[in-house]
N, C-alpha and C positions, 0 to 999 in steps of 0.2 A: 871652943870646939865641943865641949860637953853640951852646951845649950843647942848648938846646931845638930848634934847627934840626936838629942831628945826631940827636937822639932821634926827632924827627918823621920824618926820612928813613928811619931804621931801622924805624920803625913802619909806614910806607908800604910798605917792602920786604917786611915780614912779611905784611901784608894781601894784597899782590899775588902773592907767590911761595911761600907755604906752604900746607899742607893746612889748618891752623887758620884762615887767612884766607879760604880758599875755602869753608869750612863755615859762614860767618856766615849768620844769618837774613836774610831780605830787608829787614826793618825796620832791622836793624843796618847792613846794607850801605848803605841809603839815608842813614842818619845819618853813616856814615863818608864817604860821597861828599860830602855837604853840608859837613862839617867840612873835608875836603880842599880843596874848591873855595873855601871861605871863607878858608882859610889860604894858598892859592896865588894866588887871583885877587881876593880882596876881595868886596865886596857883589855880589849877583846882577846880571847884565847880560844883554842880549839880549832878544829877543821871547819872551813867555810862550807855550809850546806850546799847541795847541788840545786840546780834550777827547778827540779821537780818538787823540792821541799819549799814551797813558796813562803809559808808563814815563818819557818825557821830561818830562811834566807833573809827575809825582811827584818827579822829581829836581829840577826847577826850584823847586817849592814847598818842598821840604825845604831847599834852599839859601837861598831867599827868607826863611825863618823866622830865619835867622842874621844877617840884615842888621844892620849896626852892630857886630857882634862883631869885635874886633881880630884881626889875624893871629896874634899871640902867644897869645891866648885860644883860638882855633880849633886851633892846633897843640897846645897843652897839653891840651885836651880830647880830641883825637885820640889823643895819646900815652897819656892816662889810660885811654881805652877799650881800646886795644890791650893795655895792661898787665894789664887784667882778664882778657883772653883767654889770656895766657901764664902766668898764675900757677898 
């Protein structure tokens, strides 16, 4: 678990702080956001945004789709996605 956590933190740093991370498609950014939230906060929480809040609603719904996924599984998938970007 410790190795996975370290790899996850490195991957998050890559996405947030490199040009490669900044050039992600909107669809992939949404997926990475949802995986990050699931890995760090667990299942979706809070009130679902209204239809007029399109970006917030899209983020909420992407995170909601991962409900029930374990922290470890979300971290592993996040790391796997980033590894495809850096190859």
